[in-house]
N, C-alpha and C positions, 0 to 999 in steps of 0.2 A: 029684444033681438036674439035670434038664433044664432047659436054659435056653429058658424059655418067654415069649413076649412077653406082657406085660398088656396087656389089651384097652383100658385107658384109657391106655396110653402115648402120649405127645404125637407127633404126625406131624412137628412141626418139628424134633425130635431126629433122625428118619430122613431127613429132606431135607438136614440139615447134614451128617449122616454120608455120605451121598451125594455130597455137594457136595464134601467134602473128600477123598473117593476121586477124583472125576474131576478136581480142580484148579479147581473153580467156587466162588468167593467168595458168600456171602451178602450181601445189600444192608445187613446190619446189622455187617459186618465192620470191621475198623479200617482197612484200606487206603484204601477210598474217604473215611473222614474225615481220614486223612492228605493225601490228595490236595485235599481241601477246604480244609485249614488251609493247604497250601503256596499254593494259589490266593489265598487271604485274604490270607497273607503277601505274595505279590507284588503283589496289589491296592492293599494297604496301604502297601508301599513306593513304588509307582506315583504314587500320590495325595500320599505325602510329597514326592517329587521335583516333581509337578506344582505342589504348593503352594509349594514353594520357588522354583520358576521363576516362578510368577505373582506372588510377593513382590518377585522381582528386576524383573520388568517394571514392576510398580506403584511402585516405588523409582525406576526410569527415568523413568516417567511424570511422578512428582512433581518430579525434577530439571529435567527439560525443561520442564515447567509454570513452574518458580521462573525458568528461565533466560530464557524468553518474556517473564515480567512484567518482570524486570529489564531485558530489551531495550527493551520498550515505555517504561518510564520513562526509559531513558537517551536514547531516540530523543526524547522529547517534550523532554526538557532542551537536546539539542543542537538541536533544530529552534528553541526558543525563544532559545538564545544566537545562532544563525545570523540569526534576524529582528532581534534586537536590535542585533547588529554591522551588519546591512544598513542599518537605518534610522539608526544613527549615523553610518555613512559617507555615507548620502545628505543627511542635514541638515548634516554638516560641510561637504558639497560645496556647498551653499546658502549658507553663511556669508559667502563673499567678495560674493555678489551682495547681501545685507543691507547689508553693509557699503558697496558701491557706491551704493545706493539712497539711504542715509543722507547720504552726501556730496552726492549730485546735490539731495536736499531741502534740506540746508544752503546749497547755492550758490542754490537759487531763492529761499530765505527773505532771503538776503543780496541778491537781485536782482543777482547777477554776471552776466556776458556769457552771453547766450542761447546763443551758440555752444560755451559750456564745458558748458552743461547738455545740450544736443544731444549733443555727444560722450561725456558721462557715460551719456546712456540708450543710445547704441550701444554703450558699453562692456558696460553692464548686458545688454542683448540677446545681445552675444556670448558673455558668461560663461555666460548660462541656456543658450544651444544648446550650448557646449561641454560642460557637465554633463549635459544631457539625452543627448547624443551617447557620452558616457561610459558611461550606464547602457544603452545600447542602443536608444534612442528615435531613429526615422527619421522623416522628412517623407514622405508620401505623394505620388508624382509626379500632376501633374494637367494643367495646361494643354498642349493639343497632343495628349492621351493619349486613348484609346479609353474611354468610360464604362465602369465594371466597379462593379456594385452591391455586389460584396465590399468595396470600398474607398471608392467614391464615394456622396454622397447628392445626387442632382439636385433641385433647389428651382426652378429657372427652364429653360425651353426657348426657345431664338431660331432664327429662320430666318436661317442665313448661308450665302450661295453660295461662299464662300471656304474653308469647313471642310467635312470630310466627315461624314457621318451618325452621330451619336452621339459625337462627340469633343467633348472638352470645351474651351471657349472662355474661361472665366475661373473662378478659384477664388476663392470667397466667405469660406470659412473653411479654414484648413489642417487636413489629417487627419495621424494619426500612427501609426506600427507600432512595436511594441515585439518583436523578436525573430520577425517574421511575424504577430504578432496585432494586429489593429485595437483601438487605444486609444480613436481618435475617428475617425470618416469624415470625408473632405473633403466640405465643402459647395460645389457647382460648378454652373455654369450649361452646359447641354449646347446643340450646335448640331442642328438638323434633327429 
């Protein structure tokens, strides 16, 4: 019998046969599926690696956030402790002044020597100035200085031929600085 082709033979069989003879693969062949499977496996491995990496970063972020929260709490506690220690130091520095005031008041009640009371008040004044100086409080220089609105508050102006223009001739109330910050302006009288 002759090998005759049946008219109903599928064309795809012919194309597949020709492709095998020429070395061309059909899109339905297994090799592209293998490439897709390899690519899928590669992407899956990359996703797994990136997920692991993001979990590590998230863990680090959580640890840093916890450390920062602990730092804030510790800083607040330390600040409160420093404030408390400073207040105690300031108050303990003023206790001798209170003692001196009490002694002066006792002397005044007993109507002791006025001279002794005056000496007591001078001692208290000296104690107060020493304490304030210890904590960095300084008097603002005034009389004979040029008026400076940063440090002085002029409440009076006078004409004085012996003083230059804008020179302070009298201090009406002392002003004070604490480490270059004005605590209270000096109240002064200014010439010309």
